[in-house]
C-alpha angles and dihedrals in degrees: 000000000000119000124186122188125190094332113189131179135171129190103201106311094338113101103211100174119033108191103314118194120189136156115190125183137211121263095040139095114228125191120203107209137181143110122295110288094025093120102258097131091040090059091050094047090047090055089050093047091242090118118044109225121225093220143340133070133273123190126185114196088343093307117126103228091214092063101050140010093209091095088075089075086070092059133077112195135198110192123214091239117031108213099192123179101263094210092065127080122225094263092050091049092052091049091049092053091048090051092050092050093042090228133112110206123172106249096172094107090055092047089052094043092058096037095242098143094102091052102049095100096037121107113253089232089065097052126101120244092254093052091048089053090053089053088048090054092049090053091049096049105034093083122064102231121156094233126053122188116192119187108196093332095175095061111133096352123144119228094263092051089048089057091051092047090054089050092052092049092048091049091049091052091049088057089057096255125152111239122193118188137180117195141156090206100096095186089057091050093046090053099043111029125091091190136012129214110204114204127189125178092339096311128104110234098174139014121175147067120338090237090054091053090049090052092046093053096035091236130133100224141027097254093055091041091055091048090051091048091051091047092052093050094050096041 
């Protein structure tokens, strides 16, 4: 479980998070939605300790993240932009991540699933954006952590890879894992998410089931419901 209480963060004079409160439970897929600049990535990076919050409290599986960094071992993370060392090849990168984690999982099924065998000895600098994203997904799913955080996981993926990504997320949910996703692909969110958290200018305007948001806004799908929510806040 991840619990966030009164989370606040400023960058300079800009208040990015304005007292965010969220409780998210295992065995569900949550999608954090909102326009660019709404604070989605800041929330994720605050959970991971990559952004130092100004105030508030974050607990991960009942651990206060300010008191110990060990909670991070419970999280697998896929960043929005994967800044890999360009001098390494794919095989070397995977080994480096295993060494850092001190674990030695068998990632061969993921390599095969995403067709990465021909790229294992290729430098990361020579890979396309879509292939790098497949490597990114392998790194996020090859460990068996109870929490998975995916920041724009569909970026650059071809349709076949998208199918496999959906399968991995569904399997993770079936194992009782907590999955937190940000995505601009509304159809992907609508298909995968159990609940959505709609964020606007650092404030949560909705948290709940997609169907409940549709009912609240009187719209028939998530895309129109989000547009209606935005319209009502700016009216």
